[in-house]
N, C-alpha and C positions, 0 to 999 in steps of 0.2 A: 499569552498561549493558552487557548484555554478549552478542554473536551477529549482529549487523550484522556489513557489510563493509567502510564508515567513515564519518565523516562530514568537514567538509562532504557534505550529500546528495548525491550522485551517482550513485545505483542505484537505487533503491525505493522502496515505501510504508516499508520497517520504517525505513531511514535516511533518511527524511524525518520521521518521526514521532521518531525520538531527537533528529535535528536541533533540532527544534522544543523538542517537551520539555527535554531538558536545559537547551538557553539558558533555556527560561521559567522552568524552578527555579530557576537562577543567580539571576534577574531577582529571585523570592523569597526570598533569600539561602539558599537551599538551595544543598551540595555536593553536586556531580555528579563523577563518572569515568566515561569510555564509552570501550569499549577498541576502537580500531582496528585492521585488517588492516594487514599491512605492504606497500605498494606501491599502494595502493587508496587513498589520501586526497593532496587537494589542497596542504591547510595543511601549513605549517611551525612545528614549534614545537609544546608540551604544553597553550597556553593558546588556547583557542577561544571567544574570549566569556565570559571566566569559567568555561568548562568544563575540564577536566584530560583530556585527550586521553594515553592508554597504546597505544601502537602496537607489537604482539606476531606473531611472525611466523607465515606460512601453509604451508599443501599445496598445493599448486594441484593438484584435486582433486574433480570435483563434487560427493562423496561425503563426502569427510572432510573439506573444508576449515571446513566450520562446528564440526566436532567437535572438531580439532584444536584450531583455536582457540580455543572454547567452553573446554578444557581448559589451556591455558595460562592463562587468563585467569582462570578459577577459582584457579587454583594462586596467581596473583598476587596477585588479593583477599585470600587467606588471611592474607598478609603483611602487605597493607594494606587492614585490617578497616574494611567499613562497617554503617551502620545494614540497608540491603536490597539485597539483588541484583537487579536484574530482567533476566531474560533475555525473549529477543525472538526467538520464532520455539520451537515445543515441540523442534525438533530439538539444538536445546542446553542442552535440559535434566538430560541425561545425570550431568551431576555435581553438578547440583542439590542431593544429597543433603548433600554435602561443606560449603559455608558453612553450610548449617542445624547440621551436627553441631558447629560453631565459633561456634554463636547465632549467627547475623546470618539476620535475613528473606530468604526467597526467597519471587519471584513470577515471573509469566510474563505475557507476552501470547502470547496464541494465533492460528490464522489457520486457522482454521475444518480440512477436512480435505483439508492437505496433502501426503499419501499417497496423495492421487487422483489428482494430479500428470502428466499423461504423459511428463513428463521422466524421473521417477526407473525404477529397473528394480529386482527382485526384493526386493532387500536394504535398498535403501535404504525401499522400501516398508512391510521390518517394522519396518527400524529406527524408522521416524517412525510407523508405529504406536504402537510400545512407548515413545516419549519421549512420546506422547498419555498412557499412563496412568503416565508417571514424573511427568509435570508433575500430575498430578491426586494422585498418592500423596506429594507432595515438596515440594510449593508451597505458600507458605502462602496465597496468593490467586492467581486468574487473572484473566486481563482477556480480554474479545472485544469488536471493534468492532462487532459488530452482534447484534443480535437472533436470527437463525438462526443463529449460533455457538455463542452459550450453551445454544438449544437442544438443539442439537448434542452437547454436554457433558454437560447435564441429561439426555438420552436416553442417550446412548452409556456414560455415567461412574458416574452420579449426582451428576453435580459439581455446583457453583453457581460463576459467576465474576459478576464486575463489569463491566457494558456503560461503554465510554466511547467515543465516535465519532473519527473521525479527523475530522483538520482540513482548513481548505481555507488554500491562500496565499492575499496579497493582492497584485495586481500592481502591479509596481514599474516596470517597463521601458515606457518610450516608442518606445524605439526600432525599426528594422523593418530594420535589415541580413540579419537571416535571413532574413525573407522577401523579400527581393531575394536572397539568397543560394538559396535553393530557386527562385525563380523563381515566386513566391505571390501574388496580391491579395489583400486582405482579404475573408473571407463568401466566398471562391468555392474554399474546397477544405471536403470531411469531414474528419476527423480518427480517428484511431486515438492512442493512447499507451499500451504496456507492453512487458511482454518478449514475444519473438517465439515462442511454445511453443506446442504443439496444443491446450494447454487455454483458450487465450485466442479459439481460432477466427479467426483471422485469415484462412487461408484460406475459409471462407465468406464474411466479408467481403470478399474479395477478388471470391470467384465471383459477391455477391448487387452489387457495386457494377459489376461488369462487363458485368450485363445491364441497369444503368441508363441512361435517355437522356437526358442531361447533361453541360453541357461542363464541368464544375464538377473540380475534382481529389481524387482521394482520396490523404491525408499519413500514412503509416504512420511513428510514432515512436517508435525501440525497438530492441532487439539482442538475440541472447542467445548467447553462447560456445560455447554445448553442444549446441547444436540447428541444426548447420550444414545439413543434411541438410534439416532442414524449411526453414531462413530461404532455402535454396538454392530448393529446392519453388516459395514463395512469390515470388521474384524471378524466376521462370521468366514469369510474366505478359504478356502483351503487348499487355497497355493502354497506351496512354504517359500515360493520365492519371493513375495510380498512382507516386507519388514514393513512395522509400524513404529514410530522413534518417539513419539509424544513433539513436542515443543523444544524446541532443541536452538540455542543461543551464542551469539559471540562467537568463541572460535571453532566449536561443534558448528555453528554454520556454516563458517567458511571451509571447513574441512570437504561437509557434504555437499558444498555448491562444487567449489572448486575441482572434485575428482569424479564427478559423475559425468557419465557417457554420455547421456541426454537429458533434457528439462524438459518438462510435458505441461502444459497449463487447458486446462477444460473448460474454465470456470466460463459465463457466459454473464455476468451482471456487472457491472461497476465501470470505471477509469481506469486509467492504466493499472495493473497490477505491480504491485513493489517487487515480488520476488523475480518476474519475469525481470523486471530492468535487473535488478541484481545479478539473475543469471548470464545472462549477455554481459554483464562486466565482468565476471568469474571466467568470461572465455567459453563459456557452454552452448552447443549448440541446441534449437530450442525448437520445440512442436507445440502451434495453438490453436484452439479452437478459434474458427475464422469471426469471430467479433471485430466492427470497425474498429476497435480499442485497440487489440490484443494486435493485429495486423498495422496500425498505427504505428505501434514502438516497433514491430521486425523487420519492417520495411520488406526491404527485398534481402535480409541477413536470416532468413530462418523460413523455416517450414511449418503449414495451416493444415488443416482436417476443416472438411464440412460439419461442423457442431449439428445442422440440423439431421446430419443421418445419424447420429445416437453414437453409438459404438463402433460403428458398421465402418465408417471410412478414418476412425479412429486408428482403428487394427490394423485397418491395411497400411496406412501411413506410417504407424511401428514397426511393423514387421520389416517395411521398405528399408526403415534406420538401420533397427537391429542390423540385416542383411547387408549394410554399405557402409562401412566402417570410414571410407577414404571419402564420401559426404559428408558425414559427420564432423571428421574434422576438417574439411574445407570450411566449412560454415561453423566451424567453433570461431578461426581467425573473424570471420566476416561479421559476425556478433560479437566479437569485442570491440571490433574498430568501430562499429554500428554506435555500440554504448561510450566508447571513449568518446567519438564527435558529438553524440547529441543529448548524453547524459550526465553529465557533468555535475556534483554536489558544490564545486565552485561556482558556475553559470546560475543553478538553482539559487543560491545566496545570492548572487549579484543581480537578477531577476527583482528577485522580494525585497531587495532596497529600492530598486528603480520602483516598484508596485505599489510599496509602503511611501516615496517621498510621492510619486502621482497623484495617490490620495490626499495626502495631507495638504496640498497645495492645490486639490478641488481642480484638478485637471482632468479633459476629458479622456477616452479607452485613446482617441489619436495621437496624444499625447502621448500615452505611456507606448506605444508602438512605433513612435519616433525617436524618445530615450531610449529602448530597447535596442535599436538600430544602432546608436550614437557610442553605445557600452560593451555591443559585440562586435 
């Protein structure tokens, strides 16, 4: 597995996916190797719950870090062959033809229209568009985490992909020390989790929240080392109810998710947002921007606002939910039940097993769908 920063997961969706997926595959007696970037893992040693970790150097550059690390990992795998090389994000697939030439199967987990993200410059956008085409040309199979992303690849490239949803994590932490650290009370704050980048629209969330009439707080979990000016703008708010925690992981992350009054996701780019699935898994009532991917995730188990209206409808929906704790409580159970039904890691792991077997056997996507039906 190539393309992530590191596991154990501390950074984002693909890291969590690789963390859960790799350990789940090992439990099913598969051998798994994951390539970490130097200085980004808290784990000592090469064995992580049976997963082999290989740590390789990086270039500390927003545009080059993934490319250089993917190149080094691809070279390493040539001398330590496997059955399947799985790239995470299309930005890592520039080197996909190499293991393919050496007889290995190559697959990629795609993440929507990553090139549309505001953090990328002109060269990075060009490269990411190119890498989408390379993934379509050279990968034996693509994995999409939403039907909206599947539709994008079908319309843009005429390419079929396999839908495998993201998973939710189960709450284990019963502590409250992180709540106390940030001065929070259970069910007395609205929560956002994600990277502090413009396309996640945290500025609109802050603008909407500043206009709400409530004693509840807004807790913003996350950071981004490349968007310092945007982060500085966000933190310039004068509203004392708004709290920035920076990155919080492990028990702290679970505590903040488990005790929120409401989870809000105002993002506008990409496929399934991992923190949204996890928020539902923790039993949170959720409010999302009405993008196709977000609406697909929540179904009838959450609330949405019209993203095209900027902060206006977001403010209206926030105020409505803050004023209606009975509705919030009712949708907590609906949200949790939907996550339990559709977003279990055990199912995600099994779907990947079927996907890998299908790719190795050279079968069609129709065969994959039949195999998934047999295993469901």
